[in-house]
C-alpha positions, 0 to 999 in steps of 0.5 A, a space after each residue: 500499500 505504501 509503495 503504491 501511494 508513493 509511486 502515485 506522489 512521485 507520478 504526480 510531482 513528475 508531472 508537474 511542468 519545471 517552470 511551475 515548480 516552486 520551492 516546496 514542490 522542488 523539496 517534494 522532488 527531493 524528499 521522494 528521492 531520498 524515500 527510495 533508501 528509507 526502511 519500510 517503518 519510515 516510509 508512512 512518516 515520509 509519505 504524510 510529509 510529502 502529502 503535507 507539502 502538496 497541501 501546502 503548495 499555494 496552487 490548486 492541485 487536483 489529479 484524476 486516474 485513468 478512469 478519471 477519478 479524483 486521487 489528489 485534491 489539495 488544501 488550495 483547491 479545498 480553499 477554492 471550492 469549499 469542498 474537503 478531499 474527503 468529500 471527492 477523493 474516488 469520485 469520477 464522472 465529472 464530479 470534481 467539475 461541480 464545485 468549479 461550475 455547478 454541473 458536471 462537465 469536463 474541465 482541462 485535465 479530462 480534455 487532456 485525457 482526450 475527453 470532452 474537447 469541445 469543451 476547450 471553447 469554455 475557457 478564455 484561452 487554451 494552448 498545447 505545449 507538448 504533452 501539457 495543456 494551458 489555459 485560463 477561464 472563469 469558474 462561477 461557483 467556486 469561492 462561495 459563488 463569487 466566481 474565480 478567474 484562474 490560470 491553469 495547467 493540466 499534464 499526464 502522468 505516467 509511470 517509469 515504464 511510460 504506462 498512462 496513469 491519469 493526469 494532474 492540474 494545477 490551478 492558480 487564482 489570477 483574480 487580482 491580475 484580472 482585476 488589474 488588467 480590467 483597470 488598466 483596459 478601462 483606464 487606457 480608454 478613460 480620464 482618470 480625473 473625470 471618468 469620461 472617455 479619453 482623447 484616444 478612445 474618442 478618435 478611435 470611436 470617430 474612426 469606427 462609426 465613419 465605417 458603420 450605419 449609425 448616421 446621421 452622427 452629431 458631435 458637441 464640443 464643449 469648452 470650460 472657460 476660465 480653467 487656467 485662471 481657476 487653476 492660477 488663482 485658486 489651486 489645481 483642486 478647485 480646477 479639477 473640481 470644475 472639470 469633474 462637475 462639467 464631466 458629470 453635467 454633460 453626461 447627465 444630459 446625454 444618453 448612456 450610449 453617447 460617447 462623452 470624452 474629455 479631448 483636452 485640458 479644458 475641452 469636452 466632446 459628446 459623440 451622438 450616433 443616430 442623432 439629427 442635428 436638431 436632436 443634438 441642438 436639444 442636447 445642447 439646450 439641455 446642457 446649458 440649462 444644466 450648467 445653470 442648475 449646477 451653478 445655483 449649487 456652487 455660487 462660489 465656483 460657477 461653471 462657464 461652458 462654451 458649446 458647438 455642435 455639427 452633424 454628418 448626415 451620411 457617410 459621405 461627410 468626414 466626421 473629422 470635418 464635422 469636428 472642425 465645424 462644431 469646434 468652429 461653432 464653439 468658438 463662435 459661441 465664446 465670442 458671441 457671449 463676449 466677456 461673460 465666461 470670464 466674468 464668472 471667473 472674476 466672480 469666483 475670484 472675488 468670492 476667493 479673496 473675500 474668504 480669504 479676507 487677507 487683512 480684515 473683513 471689508 478690506 477690498 471694499 474699503 480700499 475700493 472706496 478710499 481709491 475711488 475718493 482720491 481718484 475722483 478728487 484728482 480728476 480721473 475719467 469715468 473709464 479710468 475710475 471703472 478700472 480702478 474699481 476693478 483694480 481694487 477688487 483684484 489688487 490682492 489676487 496674487 495673495 491666493 498664491 501664497 500659503 496661508 500659514 505666511 499670510 495669517 502668521 501671528 508674528 512678524 514674517 522672516 526674510 524668506 517669508 516676505 519673499 513670498 509675499 513679494 511675489 504676489 504682484 507677479 503671481 496677480 499679473 500671471 492670474 490677471 493675464 489669464 483672463 480677458 476681464 482682468 487683462 487690463 488690470 494685470 500690469 497694474 496689479 504688478 505694479 501696486 507694491 512699487 515705490 516712488 523712490 524705485 525700491 519697491 517690487 517686483 520691477 523697481 519702478 520709480 516716480 511716474 513710471 508707475 501707473 497713476 492707478 497703481 500709485 492710488 491703490 498703494 496709498 488706499 491699501 497702506 492707509 486701510 491695512 494700517 487702521 485694521 488689526 492685523 495678525 502681528 499688531 493692532 490697528 493703528 488710529 486714522 491720525 496715526 495712519 495719516 502721519 505715517 503716509 506722510 513720512 513716507 511721501 516722496 519715498 513709498 508714495 507719490 507726494 502730491 497723491 498723499 497730500 490730497 488723500 490726507 486732506 480728503 480724510 482729514 476733512 471727512 473727519 472733521 
C-alpha cells in the first residue's frame, strides 16, 4: 500500500512542468528521491510529510487516475471550492467539476485525457505545449459563488515504464491580475480625473463610426471657460473640481450610449450616433440648463462653458470635418457671449478673496471706496474710475498663491516669508493675464507695490513710471492696512496712519497724491 501511494506521489510530482515547480515542489521531489533508501517503517511518516507539502503548495492541485477518478485534491483546491478532499476523493464522472462550474462537465484535465475537447471553447484561451495543456478561464461557482478567474495547467502522469496513469491539473487564482488588467483596460480609454472617455478612445470611436451604419452622427464640443485662471488663482484642486462637475453635467444630459470624452485640458466632446442636428441642439440646450442648475448649487465656483454642434447626415461627410465645424461653432459661441464667461471667473476670484479675507473683513471694499475717493479728487475719467474699481477688487488676487500660514502668521515675518509675500504682485499679474476681463489691470496689479523712490517690488519702478492707478491703490491699501488689526499688531488710529503716510511721501508714495489723500480723510473726519 505504501509503495503504491509513493508511486502515485512520485508520478504526480514528475508530471508538474519544471517552470511551475516552486520551492515546495522541488523539496517534494528531493524527498521522494531520498525515500527510495528509507526502511519500510519510515516510509509512512515520509509519505505523510510529502502529502503535507502538496497541501502547502499555493496553487490548487487536483489529479485524476486513468478512469477519471480524483486521487489528489489539495488544501488550495479545498479553499477555492469549499469542498473537502474526503468528499471528492475517488469520485469520477466529472463530479470534481461541480464545485467549480455547478455542473458535471469536462475540465482541462479531462480534455488532456481526450474527453470533451469541445469544451475548450469554455476557456478564454487554451494552448498545448508538448503533452501539457495551458489555459485561462472563469469558474462561476468557486469561492463561495463569487467566481474564480484562474490560470490552469494540465499534464499527463506516466509510470517509470511510460504507461499512462492519469493527469494532474494546477489551478492558480489570477483574480487580482484580472482586476488589474480590467482597470488598465478601462483607464486606457478613460480620463483618470473625470471618468469620461479620453481622447484616444474618442478618436478611435470616430474612426469606427465612419465605417458603420450609425448615421446621422452629431458632435457637441464643450470648452470650460476660465479654467487656467482658476488653476492659477485657486489651485489645481478647484480646477479639477470644475472639470469633474463639467463631465458630470454633460453626461447627465445625453444618452448612456453616447460617448462623453475629455479631449483636452479644458475641452470635452460628445459623440451622438443616430442623432440629427435638431436633436443634438436639444441636447445642447439641456447642457446649458444643467450648467445653470449646477451653478445655483455652487455659487462660489460657477461653471461657464462654450458649446458648438455639427452633424454628418451620412457617410459622405468625414467626421473630422464635422469635428472642425463643431469646434468653430464653439468658438463663435464663446465670442458671441463676449466676456461673460470670464466674468464668472472674476466672480469666483472675488469670492475666494472675500473668503480668505487676508487683512480684515471688508478690506477690499474699503480700499475701493478710498481709492475712488482719491481718484475722483484728482480728476480721473469715468473709464479710469471703472478700471480703478476693478483694480481695487483684484489688487490682492496674487495672495491666493501665498501659503496661508504666512498670510495669517501672528508674528512678524522672517525674510524668507517676506520673499513669498513679495511674489504676490507677479502672481496676480499672471492670473489677470489669463482672463479677458482682468487683462486690462494685469500690469496695474503688478505695480501696486512699487515705490516712488524705485525701491519697491517686483520691478523697481520709480516716480511716474508707476501707473497713477497703481499709485492710488498703494496709498488706499496702506491706509486701510494700518487702520485695521493685523495678526501681528493692533490697528493704528486714523491720525497715526495719516502721519505715517506723510512721512513716507516722496519715498514710498507719490507725494502729491498723499497730500490730496490726507486732506480728503482729514476733512471727512472733521
